[in-house]
MIDOSE-1310 file (N, C-alpha, C; in nm, 2 decimals, decimal comma, always signed):
residues 154
xxxx	+0,06/-0,11/+0,00/+0,01/-0,04/+0,02/+0,09/+0,13/+0,00; +0,07/+0,22/-0,10/+0,13/+0,35/-0,07/+0,13/+0,43/-0,02; +0,10/+0,40/+0,10/+0,04/+0,51/+0,19/+0,13/+0,61/+0,23; +0,32/+0,56/+0,27/+0,39/+0,60/+0,36/+0,50/+0,64/+0,28
xxxx	+0,56/+0,76/+0,31/+0,71/+0,74/+0,24/+0,83/+0,75/+0,37; +0,93/+0,74/+0,34/+1,03/+0,73/+0,40/+1,12/+0,83/+0,44; +1,14/+0,91/+0,60/+1,19/+1,00/+0,66/+1,35/+0,99/+0,68; +1,44/+0,99/+0,62/+1,55/+0,93/+0,65/+1,67/+1,02/+0,71
xxxx	+1,64/+1,20/+0,71/+1,73/+1,25/+0,76/+1,65/+1,36/+0,86; +1,76/+1,41/+0,95/+1,69/+1,48/+1,02/+1,69/+1,61/+0,97; +1,59/+1,72/+1,03/+1,59/+1,83/+0,96/+1,59/+1,96/+1,07; +1,66/+2,05/+1,04/+1,67/+2,16/+1,19/+1,54/+2,21/+1,18
xxxx	+1,52/+2,23/+1,31/+1,35/+2,33/+1,34/+1,34/+2,40/+1,25; +1,42/+2,51/+1,24/+1,39/+2,64/+1,14/+1,36/+2,58/+1,00; +1,40/+2,48/+0,96/+1,40/+2,45/+0,83/+1,28/+2,35/+0,79; +1,17/+2,31/+0,93/+1,05/+2,20/+0,91/+0,95/+2,32/+0,83
xxxx	+0,92/+2,25/+0,71/+0,76/+2,27/+0,67/+0,63/+2,23/+0,74; +0,55/+2,31/+0,76/+0,43/+2,30/+0,80/+0,37/+2,23/+0,72; +0,33/+2,08/+0,78/+0,23/+2,03/+0,65/+0,09/+2,07/+0,66; +0,04/+2,04/+0,57/-0,14/+2,05/+0,56/-0,18/+1,90/+0,60
xxxx	-0,32/+1,95/+0,70/-0,35/+1,81/+0,73/-0,50/+1,78/+0,67; -0,52/+1,67/+0,64/-0,65/+1,64/+0,56/-0,74/+1,49/+0,65; -0,82/+1,47/+0,62/-0,91/+1,38/+0,67/-0,85/+1,24/+0,60; -0,87/+1,16/+0,67/-0,85/+1,00/+0,62/-0,96/+0,96/+0,50
xxxx	-0,90/+0,90/+0,38/-0,99/+0,86/+0,32/-1,06/+0,71/+0,35; -1,18/+0,67/+0,28/-1,22/+0,53/+0,34/-1,12/+0,45/+0,31; -1,01/+0,46/+0,19/-0,92/+0,38/+0,23/-0,82/+0,34/+0,33; -0,77/+0,46/+0,40/-0,69/+0,50/+0,48/-0,77/+0,43/+0,60
xxxx	-0,92/+0,47/+0,63/-0,96/+0,40/+0,76/-0,99/+0,28/+0,73; -1,00/+0,23/+0,63/-1,01/+0,08/+0,61/-0,86/+0,01/+0,69; -0,74/+0,03/+0,62/-0,65/-0,02/+0,66/-0,59/-0,01/+0,80; -0,66/+0,10/+0,86/-0,66/+0,12/+1,01/-0,74/+0,03/+1,04
xxxx	-0,84/+0,01/+1,02/-0,95/-0,10/+1,08/-0,88/-0,21/+1,07; -0,85/-0,28/+0,96/-0,80/-0,44/+0,96/-0,69/-0,45/+1,00; -0,59/-0,34/+1,08/-0,46/-0,38/+1,12/-0,51/-0,34/+1,29; -0,61/-0,28/+1,32/-0,65/-0,29/+1,46/-0,76/-0,41/+1,50
xxxx	-0,80/-0,48/+1,39/-0,90/-0,62/+1,40/-0,78/-0,73/+1,42; -0,64/-0,71/+1,39/-0,56/-0,79/+1,43/-0,48/-0,79/+1,55; -0,54/-0,66/+1,59/-0,47/-0,64/+1,75/-0,60/-0,68/+1,85; -0,69/-0,69/+1,79/-0,83/-0,69/+1,87/-0,80/-0,88/+1,90
xxxx	-0,78/-0,95/+1,78/-0,79/-1,08/+1,75/-0,67/-1,11/+1,86; -0,59/-1,08/+1,85/-0,46/-1,09/+1,95/-0,48/-1,05/+2,10; -0,61/-1,03/+2,12/-0,64/-0,96/+2,27/-0,56/-0,82/+2,35; -0,52/-0,76/+2,20/-0,42/-0,62/+2,29/-0,52/-0,50/+2,36
xxxx	-0,48/-0,48/+2,47/-0,53/-0,39/+2,51/-0,45/-0,25/+2,45; -0,56/-0,20/+2,37/-0,46/-0,08/+2,25/-0,50/+0,04/+2,37; -0,51/+0,05/+2,52/-0,48/+0,18/+2,58/-0,37/+0,13/+2,67; -0,29/+0,06/+2,67/-0,19/-0,02/+2,76/-0,05/-0,03/+2,65
xxxx	+0,02/+0,06/+2,70/+0,15/+0,08/+2,64/+0,24/-0,07/+2,64; +0,25/-0,10/+2,78/+0,30/-0,28/+2,79/+0,23/-0,34/+2,68; +0,14/-0,38/+2,64/+0,03/-0,46/+2,59/+0,05/-0,43/+2,44; +0,07/-0,30/+2,40/+0,13/-0,30/+2,25/+0,22/-0,31/+2,23
xxxx	+0,35/-0,29/+2,36/+0,48/-0,35/+2,36/+0,48/-0,50/+2,29; +0,40/-0,55/+2,36/+0,40/-0,70/+2,39/+0,39/-0,74/+2,24; +0,29/-0,68/+2,20/+0,19/-0,68/+2,07/+0,34/-0,67/+1,95; +0,43/-0,58/+1,94/+0,47/-0,52/+1,87/+0,60/-0,66/+1,90
xxxx	+0,65/-0,72/+1,96/+0,74/-0,81/+1,99/+0,66/-0,92/+1,96; +0,54/-0,96/+1,93/+0,48/-1,10/+1,87/+0,48/-1,07/+1,71; +0,42/-0,98/+1,66/+0,40/-0,95/+1,56/+0,59/-0,97/+1,48; +0,67/-0,89/+1,56/+0,81/-0,89/+1,51/+0,85/-1,05/+1,49
xxxx	+0,82/-1,13/+1,63/+0,88/-1,28/+1,60/+0,79/-1,38/+1,54; +0,67/-1,34/+1,46/+0,58/-1,36/+1,35/+0,63/-1,37/+1,28; +0,68/-1,28/+1,22/+0,76/-1,23/+1,10/+0,85/-1,31/+1,07; +0,98/-1,31/+1,20/+1,11/-1,36/+1,18/+1,07/-1,50/+1,12
xxxx	+0,98/-1,57/+1,20/+0,97/-1,73/+1,18/+0,90/-1,76/+1,04; +0,87/-1,65/+1,01/+0,73/-1,67/+0,87/+0,87/-1,68/+0,75; +0,79/-1,75/+0,64/+0,86/-1,73/+0,51/+0,94/-1,64/+0,44; +0,85/-1,52/+0,51/+0,91/-1,37/+0,50/+1,00/-1,31/+0,55
xxxx	+1,03/-1,39/+0,67/+1,12/-1,34/+0,78/+1,26/-1,33/+0,71; +1,28/-1,39/+0,61/+1,42/-1,40/+0,56/+1,43/-1,29/+0,46; +1,33/-1,19/+0,45/+1,30/-1,09/+0,34/+1,29/-0,96/+0,40; +1,33/-0,87/+0,41/+1,34/-0,80/+0,50/+1,24/-0,66/+0,41
xxxx	+1,18/-0,67/+0,27/+1,14/-0,63/+0,20/+0,95/-0,65/+0,23; +0,98/-0,79/+0,29/+0,85/-0,83/+0,30/+0,77/-0,81/+0,40; +0,83/-0,71/+0,52/+0,81/-0,71/+0,65/+0,69/-0,58/+0,65; +0,67/-0,54/+0,56/+0,55/-0,46/+0,57/+0,41/-0,42/+0,63
xxxx	+0,35/-0,55/+0,59/+0,24/-0,61/+0,66/+0,30/-0,62/+0,82; +0,36/-0,69/+0,84/+0,38/-0,68/+1,00/+0,45/-0,58/+1,09; +0,52/-0,51/+1,02/+0,56/-0,38/+1,04/+0,44/-0,30/+1,08; +0,34/-0,27/+0,97/+0,24/-0,16/+0,99/+0,17/-0,19/+1,10
xxxx	+0,12/-0,38/+1,10/+0,04/-0,39/+1,22/+0,07/-0,34/+1,35; +0,22/-0,33/+1,37/+0,26/-0,29/+1,49/+0,25/-0,13/+1,53; +0,22/-0,08/+1,39/+0,26/+0,05/+1,38/+0,13/+0,14/+1,40; +0,04/+0,06/+1,35/-0,11/+0,11/+1,38/-0,17/+0,11/+1,51
xxxx	-0,13/-0,05/+1,58/-0,15/-0,04/+1,73/-0,04/+0,04/+1,82; +0,04/+0,08/+1,78/+0,10/+0,20/+1,87/+0,01/+0,35/+1,83; +0,01/+0,38/+1,70/-0,11/+0,50/+1,68/-0,23/+0,50/+1,76; -0,27/+0,36/+1,75/-0,43/+0,38/+1,82/-0,43/+0,35/+1,95
xxxx	-0,30/+0,33/+2,01/-0,25/+0,34/+2,17/-0,26/+0,52/+2,18; -0,19/+0,60/+2,11/-0,18/+0,71/+2,14/-0,34/+0,82/+2,15; -0,40/+0,74/+2,01/-0,54/+0,82/+1,99/-0,61/+0,80/+2,09; -0,62/+0,69/+2,15/-0,70/+0,66/+2,26/-0,68/+0,71/+2,37
xxxx	-0,58/+0,73/+2,41/-0,51/+0,80/+2,54/-0,48/+0,95/+2,54; -0,46/+0,97/+2,46/-0,44/+1,15/+2,42/-0,54/+1,20/+2,29; -0,48/+1,33/+2,32/-0,60/+1,46/+2,21/-0,58/+1,39/+2,09; -0,43/+1,34/+2,02/-0,45/+1,30/+1,91/-0,50/+1,23/+1,82
xxxx	-0,53/+1,28/+1,68/-0,62/+1,18/+1,60/-0,53/+1,15/+1,46; -0,63/+1,07/+1,41/-0,54/+1,02/+1,27/-0,56/+1,14/+1,14; -0,46/+1,14/+1,11/-0,47/+1,23/+0,96/-0,38/+1,18/+0,85; -0,43/+1,25/+0,72/-0,28/+1,24/+0,65/-0,24/+1,39/+0,68
xxxx	-0,10/+1,38/+0,65/+0,02/+1,48/+0,68/+0,05/+1,53/+0,56; +0,05/+1,62/+0,48/+0,13/+1,65/+0,33/+0,19/+1,76/+0,34; +0,32/+1,73/+0,30/+0,41/+1,86/+0,26/+0,53/+1,81/+0,17; +0,63/+1,91/+0,10/+0,65/+1,88/+0,00/+0,75/+1,77/-0,02
xxxx	+0,76/+1,65/+0,11/+0,83/+1,54/+0,09/+0,68/+1,44/+0,07; +0,61/+1,48/+0,05/+0,46/+1,39/+0,01/+0,38/+1,36/+0,11; +0,30/+1,22/+0,13/+0,17/+1,25/+0,19/+0,19/+1,09/+0,29; +0,14/+1,12/+0,41/+0,19/+1,02/+0,52/+0,06/+1,01/+0,63
xxxx	+0,00/+0,92/+0,68/-0,06/+0,88/+0,77/-0,01/+0,93/+0,90; -0,06/+0,99/+0,97/+0,02/+1,09/+1,11/-0,12/+1,09/+1,24; -0,05/+1,13/+1,35/-0,13/+1,15/+1,43/-0,11/+1,34/+1,48; -0,23/+1,39/+1,48/-0,24/+1,51/+1,50/-0,30/+1,59/+1,65
xxxx	-0,26/+1,70/+1,72/-0,33/+1,75/+1,79/-0,32/+1,87/+1,80; -0,47/+1,92/+1,74/-0,46/+2,11/+1,72/-0,41/+2,14/+1,86; -0,44/+2,17/+1,95/-0,46/+2,20/+2,07/-0,25/+2,23/+2,10; -0,15/+2,16/+2,08/-0,03/+2,20/+2,08/+0,03/+2,19/+1,97
xxxx	-0,05/+2,12/+1,86/+0,01/+2,16/+1,72/+0,12/+2,00/+1,72; +0,10/+1,89/+1,79/+0,16/+1,79/+1,79/+0,15/+1,71/+1,69; +0,27/+1,64/+1,62/+0,25/+1,57/+1,52/+0,34/+1,45/+1,57; +0,25/+1,33/+1,56/+0,33/+1,20/+1,56/+0,32/+1,09/+1,44
xxxx	+0,45/+1,05/+1,39/+0,43/+0,96/+1,24/+0,47/+0,85/+1,35; +0,38/+0,75/+1,40/+0,36/+0,63/+1,47/+0,40/+0,50/+1,39; +0,37/+0,50/+1,23/+0,44/+0,39/+1,15/+0,60/+0,41/+1,15; +0,63/+0,52/+1,11/+0,72/+0,59/+1,10/+0,87/+0,52/+1,22
xxxx	+0,78/+0,57/+1,32/+0,86/+0,54/+1,46/+0,89/+0,39/+1,48; +0,76/+0,31/+1,44/+0,77/+0,19/+1,46/+0,89/+0,13/+1,35; +0,85/+0,15/+1,23/+0,96/+0,12/+1,15/+1,08/+0,08/+1,14; +1,11/+0,22/+1,21/+1,26/+0,27/+1,21/+1,34/+0,18/+1,36
xxxx	+1,27/+0,17/+1,46/+1,28/+0,06/+1,57/+1,26/-0,10/+1,52; +1,22/-0,12/+1,44/+1,18/-0,27/+1,34/+1,32/-0,31/+1,30; +1,37/-0,24/+1,21/+1,47/-0,21/+1,14/+1,62/-0,25/+1,21; +1,62/-0,18/+1,33/+1,71/-0,26/+1,42/+1,71/-0,35/+1,49
xxxx	+1,58/-0,41/+1,52/+1,53/-0,53/+1,55/+1,54/-0,50/+1,72; +1,50/-0,37/+1,76/+1,44/-0,35/+1,88/+1,35/-0,43/+1,95; +1,33/-0,45/+2,08/+1,23/-0,49/+2,14/+1,12/-0,41/+2,18; +1,01/-0,41/+2,22/+0,88/-0,33/+2,25/+0,91/-0,27/+2,36
xxxx	+1,01/-0,28/+2,41/+1,03/-0,16/+2,51/+1,00/-0,01/+2,47; +1,05/+0,00/+2,36/+1,05/+0,17/+2,34/+0,92/+0,21/+2,35; +0,81/+0,10/+2,30/+0,66/+0,17/+2,29/+0,60/+0,25/+2,40; +0,62/+0,19/+2,53/+0,59/+0,28/+2,65/+0,68/+0,37/+2,67
xxxx	+0,83/+0,37/+2,65/+0,91/+0,47/+2,63/+0,84/+0,61/+2,54; +0,80/+0,56/+2,43/+0,77/+0,71/+2,33/+0,64/+0,74/+2,37; +0,58/+0,64/+2,40/+0,40/+0,70/+2,48/+0,44/+0,80/+2,57; +0,52/+0,74/+2,67/+0,53/+0,84/+2,82/+0,57/+0,97/+2,76
xxxx	+0,66/+1,00/+2,64/+0,72/+1,10/+2,59/+0,61/+1,20/+2,57; +0,53/+1,15/+2,48/+0,41/+1,17/+2,45/+0,30/+1,24/+2,54; +0,24/+1,17/+2,63/+0,19/+1,20/+2,78/+0,23/+1,33/+2,84; +0,38/+1,31/+2,85/+0,43/+1,45/+2,89/+0,41/+1,53/+2,81
xxxx	+0,38/+1,55/+2,69/+0,35/+1,68/+2,61/+0,20/+1,71/+2,63; +0,12/+1,65/+2,69/-0,02/+1,66/+2,70/-0,06/+1,67/+2,88; +0,08/+1,70/+2,96/+0,02/+1,67/+3,09/+0,02/+1,59/+3,15; +0,06/+1,48/+3,11/+0,04/+1,34/+3,19/+0,01/+1,26/+3,09
xx	-0,13/+1,14/+3,12/-0,15/+1,05/+3,04/-0,27/+1,11/+3,00; -0,31/+1,09/+2,89/-0,42/+1,15/+2,81/-0,54/+1,22/+2,90
């Protein structure tokens, strides 16, 4: 699914272009719903960072032991499941909401909160750690950092 772009370089804050936000298309909504369904089937508590971290580890281990696990280019469906779970955790526990963020680099699903103009790219955050083979402990850490931006948990 061609929803996402790769962010590879850090950009100085003064050079950051403000994205334009739009609502999710029906295709994006279906993408989220399908991945949330996977998490629900795995009995993930999408309001608990540790549960989402455990789901990340489950999905990562499943990918590694699958025939696709020997091919990094075939990780996307697995990685997306974990990324959506992390994003949905933040949606359910903070004022962040799913949007499409578009700038000169492209369009990407993201989370945005108008009250403090916070922008989070959950699928990208998971993908970067997935590529490094990190365990799911990063999810509660990142979620905690986001919660602090809103004065505590959601």
